[in-house]
C-alpha positions as a Markdown table, in Angstrom:
| # | Residue | x | y | z |
|---|---|---|---|---|
| 1 | Met | -25.9 | 43.7 | 157.4 |
| 2 | Arg | -27.4 | 47.2 | 157.6 |
| 3 | Gly | -28.3 | 47.1 | 153.9 |
| 4 | Leu | -30.1 | 43.8 | 154.3 |
| 5 | Arg | -32.1 | 45.1 | 157.2 |
| 6 | Thr | -33.1 | 48.2 | 155.3 |
| 7 | Lys | -34.1 | 46.1 | 152.2 |
| 8 | Trp | -36.1 | 43.8 | 154.4 |
| 9 | Leu | -37.9 | 46.7 | 156.1 |
| 10 | Trp | -38.8 | 48.2 | 152.6 |
| 11 | Met | -40.1 | 44.8 | 151.4 |
| 12 | Ala | -42.2 | 44.3 | 154.6 |
| 13 | Gly | -43.6 | 47.8 | 154.3 |
| 14 | Gly | -44.5 | 47.4 | 150.7 |
| 15 | Ala | -46.1 | 44.0 | 151.3 |
| 16 | Ser | -48.2 | 45.5 | 154.1 |
| 17 | Leu | -49.3 | 48.4 | 151.9 |
| 18 | Leu | -50.2 | 46.0 | 149.1 |
| 19 | Ile | -52.3 | 43.9 | 151.5 |
| 20 | Ala | -54.1 | 47.0 | 152.9 |
| 21 | Val | -54.9 | 48.1 | 149.4 |
| 22 | Leu | -56.2 | 44.7 | 148.4 |
| 23 | Leu | -58.4 | 44.4 | 151.5 |
| 24 | Ala | -59.8 | 47.9 | 151.0 |
| 25 | Trp | -60.6 | 47.1 | 147.3 |
| 26 | Asn | -62.2 | 43.8 | 148.2 |
| 27 | Trp | -64.3 | 45.5 | 151.0 |
| 28 | Gly | -65.6 | 48.1 | 148.5 |
| 29 | Ala | -66.5 | 45.5 | 146.0 |
| 30 | Ala | -68.3 | 43.4 | 148.5 |
| 31 | Ser | -70.2 | 46.3 | 150.0 |
| 32 | Ala | -71.4 | 47.4 | 146.6 |
| 33 | Tyr | -73.6 | 44.2 | 146.5 |
| 34 | Glu | -74.5 | 44.2 | 150.1 |
| 35 | Glu | -78.2 | 44.2 | 150.9 |
| 36 | Lys | -79.5 | 46.9 | 153.2 |
| 37 | Ile | -82.8 | 48.1 | 154.6 |
| 38 | Val | -83.9 | 51.6 | 153.7 |
| 39 | Tyr | -86.6 | 53.2 | 155.8 |
| 40 | Val | -88.4 | 56.2 | 154.3 |
| 41 | Tyr | -90.3 | 58.3 | 156.8 |
| 42 | Ser | -91.3 | 61.7 | 158.1 |
| 43 | Asp | -91.5 | 62.7 | 161.7 |
| 44 | Thr | -94.7 | 64.6 | 160.9 |
| 45 | Cys | -96.4 | 61.5 | 159.4 |
| 46 | Gly | -98.8 | 59.9 | 161.8 |
| 47 | Tyr | -98.5 | 56.5 | 160.2 |
| 48 | Cys | -94.7 | 56.7 | 160.6 |
| 49 | Gln | -95.1 | 57.4 | 164.3 |
| 50 | Thr | -97.3 | 54.3 | 164.8 |
| 51 | Phe | -95.2 | 52.1 | 162.6 |
| 52 | Arg | -91.8 | 53.0 | 164.2 |
| 53 | Pro | -92.1 | 50.7 | 167.2 |
| 54 | Thr | -93.1 | 47.8 | 165.0 |
| 55 | Leu | -90.1 | 48.4 | 162.7 |
| 56 | Glu | -87.7 | 48.7 | 165.6 |
| 57 | Ala | -89.0 | 45.4 | 167.1 |
| 58 | Val | -88.5 | 43.6 | 163.8 |
| 59 | Leu | -85.1 | 45.2 | 163.0 |
| 60 | Ala | -83.8 | 43.9 | 166.3 |
| 61 | Asp | -83.8 | 40.4 | 164.7 |
| 62 | Tyr | -81.7 | 41.6 | 161.8 |
| 63 | Pro | -78.6 | 43.2 | 163.5 |
| 64 | Gln | -76.3 | 42.1 | 160.7 |
| 65 | His | -78.1 | 44.3 | 158.1 |
| 66 | Thr | -77.4 | 48.0 | 157.5 |
| 67 | Val | -80.4 | 50.2 | 158.0 |
| 68 | Glu | -80.5 | 53.6 | 156.2 |
| 69 | Arg | -83.1 | 56.0 | 157.4 |
| 70 | Leu | -84.4 | 58.7 | 155.0 |
| 71 | Asp | -86.4 | 61.6 | 156.4 |
| 72 | Ile | -88.2 | 63.1 | 153.5 |
| 73 | Arg | -88.2 | 66.5 | 155.2 |
| 74 | Asn | -84.4 | 66.6 | 154.4 |
| 75 | Gln | -83.9 | 67.4 | 150.7 |
| 76 | Gln | -81.0 | 65.1 | 150.2 |
| 77 | Asp | -82.9 | 62.2 | 151.8 |
| 78 | Leu | -86.0 | 63.1 | 149.8 |
| 79 | Asp | -83.9 | 62.9 | 146.6 |
| 80 | Ala | -82.5 | 59.5 | 147.6 |
| 81 | Ala | -86.1 | 58.2 | 148.4 |
| 82 | Leu | -87.4 | 59.4 | 145.0 |
| 83 | Arg | -84.5 | 57.6 | 143.3 |
| 84 | Leu | -85.8 | 54.4 | 144.9 |
| 85 | Asp | -89.3 | 55.3 | 143.7 |
| 86 | Ala | -90.8 | 56.0 | 147.1 |
| 87 | Glu | -94.4 | 57.0 | 146.8 |
| 88 | Ala | -95.6 | 57.1 | 150.4 |
| 89 | Thr | -94.4 | 57.1 | 154.0 |
| 90 | Pro | -93.6 | 54.9 | 155.7 |
| 91 | Thr | -91.9 | 52.7 | 153.1 |
| 92 | Val | -89.3 | 50.0 | 153.8 |
| 93 | Phe | -87.1 | 49.0 | 150.9 |
| 94 | Ile | -84.7 | 46.2 | 150.5 |
| 95 | Val | -81.8 | 47.6 | 148.4 |
| 96 | Lys | -78.9 | 45.7 | 146.8 |
| 97 | Gly | -76.2 | 48.0 | 145.6 |
| 98 | Glu | -78.2 | 51.0 | 144.5 |
| 99 | Gln | -81.2 | 49.1 | 143.2 |
| 100 | Ala | -84.4 | 48.5 | 145.2 |
| 101 | Ile | -85.3 | 44.8 | 145.1 |
| 102 | Asp | -88.6 | 45.1 | 146.9 |
| 103 | Lys | -90.6 | 47.6 | 148.9 |
| 104 | Leu | -93.3 | 47.6 | 151.6 |
| 105 | Glu | -95.5 | 50.6 | 152.0 |
| 106 | Gly | -97.7 | 51.8 | 154.9 |
| 107 | Asp | -98.2 | 51.1 | 158.6 |
| 108 | Val | -98.4 | 47.3 | 158.3 |
| 109 | Pro | -98.7 | 44.8 | 161.1 |
| 110 | Glu | -95.6 | 43.2 | 162.6 |
| 111 | Lys | -96.5 | 39.8 | 161.0 |
| 112 | Val | -96.5 | 41.4 | 157.5 |
| 113 | Leu | -93.2 | 43.2 | 158.1 |
| 114 | Arg | -91.6 | 40.0 | 159.4 |
| 115 | Ser | -92.8 | 38.1 | 156.4 |
| 116 | Phe | -91.4 | 40.8 | 154.1 |
| 117 | Phe | -88.0 | 40.6 | 155.7 |
| 118 | Gln | -88.0 | 36.8 | 155.7 |
| 119 | Lys | -88.9 | 36.7 | 152.0 |
| 120 | Asn | -86.2 | 39.2 | 151.1 |
| 121 | Leu | -83.4 | 38.8 | 153.6 |
| 122 | Asp | -83.3 | 35.2 | 154.9 |
| 123 | Tyr | -82.9 | 33.5 | 151.5 |
| 124 | Pro | -80.4 | 34.0 | 148.7 |
| 125 | Leu | -81.7 | 36.3 | 146.0 |
| 126 | Ser | -81.2 | 33.6 | 143.4 |
| 127 | Gly | -83.5 | 31.3 | 145.4 |
| 128 | Lys | -86.6 | 33.4 | 144.8 |
């Protein structure tokens, strides 16, 4: 009886570990293709200061999307922005995996930003 209980505990523990590993692997694979919004800015940029309230208002409608903020005054953030081909601040990128799909530069009106997000985030990528 005791041997059967021990065997059952080992099997249950092994199965739990296998499930945890598979879920972690699947999560990593899914997040590699997840779309995210990347905002490149600088606190010393006047356009960034006036654009920020517009960006925050529009982002409130996209709570399901990850937003990464890159401050170009930080060297690591600057390097990441340059890898995306940022040329100006403020710039908003739509990124899938590590590749920029589209970008919007400058202090644009809310209507333009909403249109940019609707074009890139509300529809499947294959539907473009």
